[in-house]
C-alpha positions in Angstrom: 84.0 169.6 -12.7 80.8 167.7 -11.9 82.9 164.6 -11.1 84.9 166.7 -8.6 81.8 168.0 -6.9 80.4 164.5 -6.8 83.6 163.2 -5.0 83.5 166.2 -2.6 79.9 165.4 -1.7 80.6 161.7 -1.2 83.6 162.7 1.1 81.4 165.0 3.2 78.7 162.3 3.5 81.4 159.7 4.6 82.9 162.1 7.2 79.4 162.7 8.6 78.6 159.0 8.9 82.0 158.4 10.7 81.4 161.3 13.1 77.9 160.0 14.0 79.2 156.5 14.5 81.9 157.7 16.9 79.4 159.7 18.8 77.1 156.7 19.3 80.0 154.5 20.3 81.1 157.0 22.9 77.6 157.2 24.4 77.9 153.5 25.4 81.2 153.8 27.1 81.0 153.2 30.9 82.1 156.0 33.2 84.6 155.1 36.0 83.5 156.3 39.4 85.5 156.5 42.7 83.8 155.5 45.9 84.6 157.2 49.1 85.9 154.9 51.9 84.4 155.2 55.3 86.3 154.4 58.5 84.7 154.3 62.0 86.2 156.4 64.7 86.1 154.4 67.9 84.9 150.8 68.3 82.6 149.0 65.9 80.7 147.5 68.9 79.7 149.6 71.9 78.0 148.3 75.1 76.0 150.7 77.3 74.2 150.2 80.6 70.6 151.3 80.6 70.4 155.1 81.0 74.1 155.6 80.2 74.7 158.6 78.0 76.1 157.9 74.6 78.3 160.2 72.5 78.8 159.4 68.9 82.4 158.9 67.9 81.7 159.5 64.2 83.3 158.3 61.0 85.7 159.7 58.5 85.6 159.6 54.7 88.5 159.3 52.3 86.9 161.9 50.2 85.7 165.5 50.7 82.0 164.7 50.8 80.0 165.0 54.1 79.2 162.0 56.2 75.7 161.6 57.5 74.9 159.6 60.7 71.5 158.0 61.6 70.6 155.7 64.5 67.7 154.1 66.3 69.5 154.0 69.7 67.3 154.2 72.9 69.6 154.3 75.9 66.6 153.6 78.2 65.6 150.3 76.6 67.5 147.1 76.6 68.2 146.0 73.0 70.5 145.9 70.0 70.8 149.1 67.9 72.5 150.2 64.7 74.3 153.5 64.0 74.7 154.0 60.3 77.1 156.4 58.5 76.7 157.2 54.8 78.4 159.4 52.2 77.7 160.0 48.5 80.3 160.6 45.9 80.1 163.1 42.9 78.3 160.5 40.8 75.6 159.9 43.4 76.9 156.5 44.6 76.6 155.8 48.3 79.0 154.2 50.7 77.9 152.9 54.1 79.4 151.6 57.3 77.7 150.5 60.6 78.3 150.5 64.3 76.4 148.1 66.6 75.3 149.5 70.0 74.1 147.1 72.8 72.1 148.5 75.7 72.1 146.1 78.7 71.1 146.1 82.3 73.5 145.2 85.1 73.4 141.6 86.2 75.2 140.2 89.2 75.6 136.6 88.0 78.6 135.9 85.7 77.9 133.2 83.1 81.3 133.3 81.5 83.3 130.1 81.4 83.7 126.8 79.6 80.6 124.5 79.2 80.1 121.0 78.1 77.4 120.9 75.4 74.6 118.2 75.3 72.4 117.7 72.2 69.3 115.7 73.1 71.1 114.4 76.1 74.2 113.3 74.3 77.5 115.1 74.9 78.3 117.0 71.7 81.2 119.3 72.4 82.6 122.3 74.3 81.2 125.8 74.3 83.1 128.9 75.6 81.0 131.8 76.8 82.8 135.1 77.3 81.5 138.2 79.1 81.5 141.4 77.0 79.8 143.5 79.6 77.2 143.2 82.4 74.5 141.1 81.0 76.0 140.7 77.5 77.9 137.5 76.5 79.5 136.0 73.4 79.2 132.2 72.8 81.6 130.2 70.6 79.0 127.8 69.1 75.2 127.9 69.5 75.0 124.3 68.2 77.4 123.0 70.9 79.6 121.1 68.5 76.7 118.9 67.3 77.1 120.0 63.7 80.8 120.2 63.2 82.3 121.5 61.0 79.5 124.1 61.1 80.0 126.5 64.0 77.6 129.2 64.9 79.0 132.0 67.1 76.4 134.1 68.9 75.7 136.9 71.3 73.2 136.6 74.1 71.7 138.9 76.6 71.0 137.8 80.2 68.1 140.0 81.4 66.8 140.8 84.9 64.2 138.0 85.0 67.0 135.3 84.7 66.3 134.3 81.1 68.6 134.5 78.2 67.5 136.3 75.0 69.5 135.7 71.8 70.6 139.0 70.3 72.4 137.7 67.2 73.2 134.4 65.5 74.4 134.1 61.9 73.7 131.4 59.3 69.9 131.2 59.5 69.7 130.2 63.1 66.9 131.3 65.5 65.9 130.3 68.9 62.5 128.9 69.9 61.4 130.8 73.0 64.1 131.9 75.5 67.1 130.5 77.2 66.8 129.5 80.8 69.5 129.4 83.5 69.6 127.2 86.6 72.6 126.3 88.8 75.3 126.6 86.1 73.2 125.0 83.4 71.8 126.8 80.3 69.1 125.1 78.3 67.5 126.2 75.0 65.9 125.1 71.8 67.3 126.1 68.3 65.6 126.2 64.9 68.4 125.7 62.4 67.5 126.4 58.8 70.8 126.3 56.9 70.1 122.8 55.7 66.4 122.7 55.9 64.5 123.3 59.2 65.9 121.4 62.1 64.7 121.8 65.7 67.1 120.8 68.3 67.3 121.0 72.1 70.6 121.8 73.9 71.9 122.0 77.4 75.2 123.6 78.5 76.7 122.5 81.8 79.4 124.7 83.3 82.7 122.8 83.8 
């Protein structure tokens, strides 16, 4: 009888150890979460004239959670602004999507066209500048073909005092000072930091 009680006690202890082990193992199991997918309603890039009213187009979520919108848009001041939409799922994980809003002033001179690029006076390649809206342009390569195969597309804003201000250029590129425009020629200086700091002067001559 004592032997039976002993075996029963050992069995109970063994079951307890296994149960505790399973509990600890289950505590370390990762939980799968599902992120909501956000989709913009309307365009991802919006261009406004100074003072023009702006109505938010919104964004929709693949889930049932509310979408929150925040922005820093000032329709009375020329600049680049962001409109940010966020939503949070049941596990507290956030999804975000952005819309870019440009506020520009009306400019009579049209800078769009094809230009021949010159790097330190040497012909370097062709640059296409496309008009997005009054005063706002898209350029095919800020480096004017001088660093092929590296190409740096960019946006630029042509303001009321006939200078060009760079709004956006990827890949660690910044301008030194402002652009200037004179009789179909655009000149500027670039600080290119993708492969160490390089300062280069460029001139674009309209074809």
